[in-house]
C-alpha positions in Angstrom: 89.9 102.3 94.7 86.2 100.8 93.5 84.6 100.0 90.2 81.3 100.6 89.9 78.6 98.6 88.3 74.9 98.7 87.2 73.2 97.6 90.4 76.4 97.9 92.8 80.2 98.9 93.4 83.6 96.2 93.3 86.2 97.7 95.4 89.8 96.7 96.3 91.9 98.0 99.2 95.1 98.1 100.3 97.2 98.7 103.3 100.3 98.9 106.0 98.9 98.9 110.1 101.8 99.4 112.5 101.0 98.5 116.2 103.2 100.9 118.6 102.0 99.2 121.5 103.9 96.1 121.6 102.9 93.4 124.2 99.6 94.0 125.9 99.0 92.5 129.7 96.1 92.1 131.5 95.7 90.9 135.1 92.6 89.3 135.8 91.8 87.7 139.4 95.3 87.0 139.9 96.2 85.7 136.7 98.0 87.5 134.3 97.2 87.3 130.6 99.8 88.7 127.7 99.9 89.2 124.2 102.3 90.3 121.9 100.7 92.1 119.1 102.2 92.2 115.6 104.4 95.0 114.6 103.9 95.9 110.7 101.0 94.4 108.4 100.5 94.1 104.9 96.6 93.9 103.9 94.4 93.6 100.6 91.1 93.2 100.8 88.5 92.8 98.0 84.9 92.8 98.2 81.3 93.4 96.3 78.3 95.6 97.1 74.8 95.2 95.3 72.0 96.7 95.5 67.9 95.5 94.5 64.3 95.9 94.7 65.0 100.0 94.3 67.7 100.2 96.9 65.5 98.2 99.5 67.9 94.8 99.8 71.9 95.5 100.2 74.3 92.7 99.8 77.7 92.9 101.0 80.5 90.3 100.1 84.4 91.0 101.4 87.3 89.0 101.7 90.8 90.1 102.8 94.0 89.1 103.5 96.9 90.0 105.9 100.3 89.0 106.4 103.5 89.9 109.1 106.4 88.6 110.3 105.0 87.0 112.8 101.1 86.5 111.7 98.8 85.6 108.5 95.1 86.0 108.7 92.4 85.2 105.9 89.2 86.9 106.3 85.6 86.4 105.4 82.2 88.4 105.6 79.1 89.0 104.2 76.3 90.9 105.4 72.1 91.3 104.3 70.3 94.4 105.1 67.2 95.1 104.4 65.3 98.6 104.4 61.9 99.7 105.4 
């Protein structure tokens, strides 16, 4: 879902992800590393994309939150592009 702005867009995403593999395991030089992957996780993120200087500059900011039975995660990203 997004809302257009004069020089950009504001958006909101929501979803559910499920990991079907369960446990991942890797053997490296005789050592075994394992990681229990989260089962089902709900997630939501919001962001803003803006354009400036006749669409030559693009700035994107996004933040997100994910929650599952055994895990919780906050994320934030920012990007800056220059077209030439």
